[in-house]
Each structure stands twice: as C-alpha cells, then as structure tokens.
C-alpha positions in Angstrom: 0.2 -11.7 37.3 -2.4 -11.2 34.4 -5.0 -10.1 36.9 -2.8 -7.8 38.5 -1.7 -6.3 35.0 -5.5 -5.7 34.4 -6.0 -4.3 37.7 -3.2 -1.6 37.1 -4.7 -1.0 33.7 -8.2 -0.2 35.1 -7.2 1.8 38.2 -4.1 4.1 37.0 -5.1 6.7 39.6 -4.9 4.1 42.6 -1.5 3.0 41.2 -0.3 6.5 41.2 -1.6 7.0 44.8 0.1 4.0 46.1 3.4 5.3 44.6 2.8 8.8 46.3 2.5 7.2 49.7 6.1 6.3 50.1 7.3 9.4 48.7 5.3 11.3 51.0 6.5 9.2 54.0 10.1 9.6 52.8 9.9 13.3 52.1 8.1 13.9 55.6 10.9 12.2 57.4 13.4 14.5 55.5 11.6 17.4 56.3 11.4 16.8 60.0 15.2 16.0 60.1 16.8 18.6 57.5 14.4 21.5 57.9 13.9 23.7 60.8 12.3 26.7 62.0 9.4 28.4 60.0 10.7 27.0 56.9 9.4 23.4 58.2 5.8 24.2 57.9 6.1 25.4 54.2 8.2 22.4 53.3 5.5 20.1 54.8 2.8 21.9 52.8 5.0 21.9 49.6 5.5 18.1 50.2 1.9 17.3 50.5 1.2 19.1 47.3 3.8 17.6 45.3 2.6 14.1 46.4 -0.8 15.1 45.6 0.6 15.9 42.1 2.0 12.3 41.6 -1.5 10.9 42.9 -3.4 12.9 40.8 -1.4 13.2 37.6 -3.4 11.4 35.2 -6.8 12.3 36.3 -6.2 16.1 36.1 -2.9 16.6 34.3 -3.2 20.5 33.5 -4.3 21.4 37.2 -1.2 19.4 38.7 1.2 20.9 36.4 -0.1 24.5 37.4 0.0 23.2 41.2 3.7 22.1 40.6 4.7 25.3 39.1 3.2 27.3 42.0 5.1 25.1 44.4 8.4 25.6 42.5 8.0 29.2 42.5 7.1 29.0 46.4 10.4 26.9 46.9 12.5 29.7 45.3 10.7 32.4 47.3 10.8 30.7 50.7 14.2 29.5 50.0 13.7 25.7 50.5 16.3 23.7 48.7 16.1 20.7 46.6 14.0 17.9 48.5 12.8 14.2 47.8 9.3 15.6 47.0 10.7 17.3 44.0 10.8 14.1 42.0 7.2 14.8 41.1 8.6 17.5 38.8 10.1 15.0 36.7 6.9 13.0 36.8 4.5 15.9 35.9 6.8 16.8 33.0 6.5 13.5 31.6 3.0 13.0 32.2 1.8 16.2 30.4 4.3 15.5 27.4 2.9 11.9 27.0 -0.9 12.4 27.7 -2.4 12.6 24.1 -5.4 14.3 25.8 -3.3 17.3 27.1 -3.3 20.5 25.1 -0.1 21.0 23.3 0.3 24.5 25.1 0.4 22.8 28.4 3.2 20.5 27.1 5.2 23.5 26.1 4.6 25.1 29.3 6.0 21.9 30.9 9.1 22.0 28.5 9.8 25.7 29.5 9.4 25.0 33.2 12.2 22.2 32.4 14.4 24.5 31.0 14.2 27.5 33.2 13.2 25.9 36.7 16.5 24.1 37.3 18.5 27.1 36.1 16.6 29.4 38.5 17.3 26.8 41.4 21.3 26.3 40.8 21.3 30.1 40.7 19.0 30.7 43.9 20.9 28.1 46.0 24.6 28.7 45.0 25.9 27.9 48.4 24.1 24.6 48.5 26.0 23.6 45.4 29.2 24.8 46.5 29.1 27.2 43.5 32.6 29.3 43.4 32.4 30.9 39.7 30.1 31.4 37.0 31.4 28.3 35.4 30.1 26.4 38.2 26.7 28.0 38.1 26.5 27.1 34.3 27.5 23.4 35.1 25.1 22.8 37.9 22.2 24.5 35.8 22.8 22.2 33.0 23.4 19.3 35.2 19.9 20.0 36.7 18.3 20.9 33.6 19.0 17.8 31.6 17.1 15.0 33.6 14.0 17.4 33.4 14.6 17.9 29.5 14.8 14.1 29.0 11.8 13.4 30.9 9.8 15.7 28.8 11.4 14.5 25.6 10.8 10.6 26.6 7.2 11.8 27.4 6.7 13.4 24.0 7.8 10.6 22.2 5.7 8.3 23.8 2.9 10.7 22.9 3.8 10.4 19.4 4.0 6.9 19.4 0.5 6.5 21.0 -0.9 8.8 18.3 0.6 6.8 15.6 -0.7 3.4 17.2 -4.1 5.1 17.5 -3.9 6.1 13.9 -3.0 2.8 12.9 -6.0 1.3 14.7 -8.4 3.9 13.4 -7.3 3.2 9.9 -7.6 -0.7 10.3 -11.1 -0.1 11.7 -11.9 1.9 8.5 -10.4 -0.5 6.3 -12.5 -3.2 8.0 -15.8 -1.3 7.7 -14.9 -0.7 3.8 -14.2 -4.3 3.5 -17.6 -5.2 5.0 -19.4 -2.7 3.1 -17.6 -4.2 -0.3 -18.6 -7.7 0.6 -22.3 -6.5 1.2 -22.2 -5.0 -2.2 -20.5 -8.0 -3.7 -23.4 -10.3 -2.0 -26.0 -7.9 -3.3 -24.7 -8.2 -6.8 -24.3 -11.8 -6.6 -27.9 -12.3 -5.4 -29.1 -10.1 -8.3 -27.2 -12.2 -10.7 -28.6 -15.3 -9.2 -32.0 -13.9 -9.5 -31.5 -13.6 -13.2 -30.2 -17.1 -13.4 -33.3 -18.4 -11.7 -35.5 -16.6 -14.4 -33.6 -18.2 -17.1 -33.6 -21.8 -15.6 -37.3 -21.5 -14.9 -38.2 -20.4 -18.1 -36.1 -22.6 -20.2 -36.8 -25.9 -18.2 -40.4 -25.5 -17.9 -41.1 -24.4 -21.6 -39.5 -27.6 -22.6 -41.6 -29.4 -20.1 -44.8 -27.9 -21.4 -44.0 -28.6 -24.8 -43.0 -32.1 -24.3 -46.3 -32.6 -21.9 -48.4 -31.2 -25.0 -46.6 -33.7 -27.5 -47.4 -36.6 -25.1 -50.9 -35.8 -24.8 -51.4 -35.4 -28.5 -49.7 -39.0 -29.5 -50.7 -40.7 -26.1 -53.0 -43.2 -27.9 -51.2 -43.4 -31.2 -47.7 -43.5 -30.5 -47.2 -45.1 -26.8 -43.3 -45.0 -27.5 -43.0 -41.6 -28.3 -45.2 -40.6 -25.3 -42.7 -42.7 -23.3 -39.6 -40.8 -24.6 -41.5 -37.3 -24.2 -42.4 -38.4 -20.4 -38.7 -39.4 -19.8 -37.6 -36.0 -21.3 -40.2 -34.2 -18.9 -38.7 -36.2 -16.1 -35.1 -35.3 -16.6 -35.6 -31.7 -17.4 -37.7 -31.2 -14.3 -34.9 -33.1 -12.1 -32.3 -30.7 -13.7 -34.6 -27.7 -13.1 -35.4 -28.7 -9.2 -31.5 -29.4 -8.9 -30.6 -25.9 -10.2 -33.3 -24.2 -8.5 -32.3 -25.6 -5.1 -28.7 -24.5 -5.4 -30.2 -20.8 -6.4 -32.6 -20.7 -3.7 -30.4 -22.2 -1.0 -27.7 -19.2 -1.8 -30.4 -16.8 -1.7 -31.6 -17.9 1.7 -28.3 -18.4 3.5 -25.9 -16.1 1.4 -23.3 -18.7 2.0 -21.3 -20.2 -0.9 -22.0 -24.1 -1.4 -19.0 -26.4 -0.5 -18.6 -27.0 -4.5 -17.1 -23.5 -4.8 -19.8 -22.4 -7.4 -23.2 -20.7 -6.8 -24.8 -22.3 -10.1 -23.4 -24.0 -13.3 -21.7 -21.3 -15.5 -22.6 -22.5 -18.9 -20.7 -21.2 -21.9 -20.6 -21.3 -25.9 -19.4 -24.9 -25.6 -22.4 -26.2 -24.1 -24.6 -24.4 -26.8 -24.5 -27.9 -28.7 -26.0 -29.4 -25.8 -28.8 -26.9 -25.5 -29.4 -27.4 -29.4 -29.9 -30.8 -28.7 -32.2 -30.4 -25.9 -34.4 -27.9 -27.7 -34.5 -30.3 -30.8 -35.5 -32.9 -28.7 -38.5 -30.7 -27.7 -39.8 -30.6 -31.1 -38.1 -27.1 -32.4 -36.0 -27.3 -35.5 -32.7 -25.4 -34.9 -29.9 -24.6 -37.4 -26.9 -23.9 -35.7 -23.9 -22.2 -37.3 -20.5 -21.4 -36.1 -18.4 -18.6 -38.1 -14.9 -17.8 -37.5 -12.2 -19.8 -35.6 -13.4 -20.5 -32.0 -11.1 -19.3 -29.3 -11.0 -18.7 -25.4 -13.6 -16.0 -24.3 -13.9 -14.2 -21.0 -16.4 -16.2 -18.9 -18.8 -13.1 -18.7 -19.1 -13.1 -22.3 -19.5 -16.8 -22.7 -22.2 -16.9 -20.1 -24.2 -13.9 -21.5 -24.1 -15.5 -25.1 -25.4 -18.7 -23.8 -28.2 -17.0 -21.7 -29.2 -14.9 -24.7 -29.6 -18.1 -27.3 -31.1 -19.8 -24.4 -33.8 -17.0 -23.7 -34.4 -16.6 -27.5 -35.1 -20.0 -28.3 -37.3 -20.2 -25.2 -39.3 -17.5 -26.4 -39.6 -18.8 -29.9 -40.9 -22.0 -28.4 -43.5 -20.1 -26.4 -44.4 -17.5 -28.7 -43.5 -18.6 -32.4 -46.5 -20.6 -33.0 -46.9 -24.1 -34.7 -44.2 -25.5 -37.1 -41.7 -22.8 -36.2 -37.9 -23.2 -37.0 -35.1 -21.1 -35.7 -31.3 -20.2 -36.8 -28.7 -19.7 -34.4 -25.6 -17.9 -35.7 -22.3 -17.6 -33.7 -19.6 -15.5 -35.5 -16.2 -15.1 -33.8 -14.8 -11.6 -35.1 -11.6 -9.8 -34.2 -12.7 -7.4 -31.6 -16.2 -8.9 -30.8 -18.7 -11.9 -30.7 -21.6 -11.5 -32.8 -25.0 -13.5 -31.9 -27.9 -14.0 -34.2 -31.0 -16.0 -33.3 -34.1 -15.4 -35.7 -37.2 -17.7 -36.3 -40.0 -17.6 -38.9 -42.7 -17.7 -36.2 -45.3 -15.0 -35.3 -42.5 -12.2 -34.6 -45.1 -9.0 -34.6 -47.3 -10.6 -31.9 -44.4 -11.8 -29.8 -42.9 -8.3 -29.4 -45.8 -7.5 -27.1 -45.0 -10.4 -24.7 -41.5 -9.9 -24.8 -41.8 -6.2 -23.8 -44.5 -7.3 -21.1 -47.2 -5.4 -22.6 -49.7 -8.3 -23.3 -49.6 -10.3 -20.2 -47.5 -8.1 -18.1 -45.2 -10.9 -17.3 -42.6 -10.6 -19.9 -38.9 -10.1 -18.9 -37.1 -11.9 -21.8 -35.8 -8.6 -23.7 -35.4 -6.7 -20.5 -32.9 -9.7 -19.2 -31.3 -9.8 -22.3 -30.4 -6.1 -22.5 -29.4 -6.2 -18.9 -26.8 -8.9 -19.5 -25.5 -7.4 -22.6 -25.2 -3.8 -21.0 -23.1 -5.7 -18.2 -20.5 -6.9 -20.7 -20.5 -3.4 -22.6 -22.2 -4.7 -25.9 -25.2 -4.0 -27.9 -28.6 -5.8 -28.5 -31.2 -5.3 -31.5 -34.4 -7.4 -31.0 -37.7 -7.0 -33.1 -39.7 -8.5 -35.8 -37.8 -10.0 -38.9 -38.7 -8.7 -42.4 -40.9 -11.3 -44.0 -42.1 -12.7 -40.7 -40.5 -13.9 -37.6 -38.4 -12.6 -34.8 -34.9 -11.6 -34.7 -32.3 -11.1 -31.8 -29.0 -9.7 -32.5 -26.1 -9.0 -30.0 -22.5 -7.8 -30.4 -20.5 -8.6 -27.3 -17.0 -7.1 -27.1 -14.1 -9.3 -26.4 -11.5 -8.2 -23.9 -8.1 -9.9 -23.2 -8.3 -12.9 -21.3 -5.7 -12.7 -18.2 
C-alpha cells in the first residue's frame, strides 16, 4: 500500500489518465446508444475533449478550463443534452479552485461558469427536464448549480488549507535557520570567552611556575627542603594548568560540550582566598581585605572580579620587581562591586608591558577592559602616586534571578 501511495504521489497525471479511460468508455457507450444522426459526431468529439480534461487537469489546468468552457458552449449551440462526460466539469472546477499555482482569475472564471453554465443548460434543455413553468426552470437551475458551486467551494478551501500549511512549513524552516544562526553566534561567543580564559590560565599558572623555579634554583644548595616545596608547587600548578588547558582546547577543537556540563571551571569571589594562598606561596606578599556584607552576585560579575584580581596579581609578579607587595580590596556596595588591586613595584615601567608597547605581547589591560565592558562596568589602571601600579574596577550589580 505504501508503494502504491508513493507511486500515486509521484505520477498524478498517470492517475488522472487512468480515471479518464473508464469515463471515456462509459461516455462513448452512451453516445452510441442515446445520440443519433449528426449530433453523434459532435457528442463523440465533446466526450473525447472532456476525457482529455480529466487526464490533463493537473498538468495544464488553465488550458483545460478554457477547453471545458468551449465544450460547454458547443453543447448549448449544438443542442447536446447532459451526458456522462460532463462530470469533467465538476473535476476541472475543483482543480482550478484548489491548485495554488493557478492564477486567481482562472479560479474566478471557474466560479462564474459554475453559476452561469447550469442555469443556461436548464433553460436550453427545458423539455428534457419536463419544465412546465418558470418555477420549474428556477428549481432545475438551482438543482444543477449547487453541485458545481460546492465543487468550487471545496477546491477553494483546499487551496486555502494548502497555502496555510505551506506558510507554516516556511515559517518552521525560517525559525530553524534562525536557530542555527543563533547557535553559531553562541558558539563563536563561547569560543571567544574560552580564548580569554586560556590567556588567564596560562599567564597565571606559568608565572607561578617561573617564580617557584627561580626560587628553587636560588636556594637549591642552601635549603633543600624549600627547594622540594617549590618543586611540588611547580608540579601541582603545572598539572592544574594542563588539566584546564585540555578542557579549553578540547572545546575549541570539537565545539562540543564536555560530559561534565561545563566548559571550564567558573571561579568567583569565594575562590579569591584560594588565589591569595597560591600567590603567597609563590613568594608575593598580599594583603586581602573585604568591605561590606558579602552577598550573592551574578555569575558574570563574580567571574570578572576573579579574573581581574588574578590578572593584576600575575602582572605584579611579572613586572613589579623584587620585594614587591600588593593589596587587594573587595568592597560590596549597594549597587556595585568595587575592586582595587595595587602594589608598590615598578608601576611606571610596567605600563609599557601592560599596553603591549615594550614587548608587543601584553594583553592584560586589554583583556581586563573587555571583561569589565561585558558586564557594563568601568576600569581604571595606571601608575600609583608614590610608586607602584593600581587597577581599580567598578562592576554594577544586577538583580539575581
């Protein structure tokens, strides 16, 4: 059954031709029995034409409508009464009204023919319908008109329904394309964020490893125990950096989310204490202060605050010089979160590195400004009066939903 259904859908003209053959045979039999004289030739021609209308109604509906109209006029002129082949008039009226590719003027012409044709036929062949009065003529005219009008109405409703479904399919396809475009945009934005995360991870962990390696080399002979601790710190920091980089690079290569449901760890202000311990273990003295009452913050603000502090302390270790100390202050305000990271190192020289001017590789301040801008905050960074470097950020707080 499924194969037959698929065949019928692929070959509609062949199906119409199949139905036209029995109509041709039955109508030809009727012409041979009930029609006599010169009218028989005309009736045979009209029958063949109407069967051709049924066979080609989908392939050339407008032309078949015009052919049907011509045959109908010919029947009225020659005087051939209603015959079985006239069933094609119902079929073409429905086809023209239902086909979405047929012009509207052709559908209106079919409706006009459905209204006028039966009435003219009832008047032309009054004797065949035993009409004795005007009332009888009106009755038979209405009786013949209703089926043609119903065929047209059914076809027009099918046309409307098909147009509605076509519109729904087009809308669904458009929404699917928009969804794919939004997905691609989201993937691109996520990969850009991952690239920033990669910079933070590498810069922070590698700087810790470099400081620890320098310290271990300096006290290698004098303090073996400190050297062992420094090597353990280097080993742990390296493993942590490799684990985070594998997750980051894995996402960048495949574009697929890991099974854990997160691309990278999302640190926040609660992890700042761990960051301070890690930095202090690397030899940098840091004073960490929290002002105001801690409360729940938007995840984007928490991540931005953590990364700013991490980047600022990393740059302090890299460019602050020997015996540098830093202060980190986190202040909870009513409408914003204030960050202040300052040190007493070589701030004036370090600004060249931060802006990428000295070695052309500095992206610290650029990344900070980009992160702060994403949450609608402000950032100020530069040399501190009296020496050192200062990074100050104001992050607006939005209601957490």
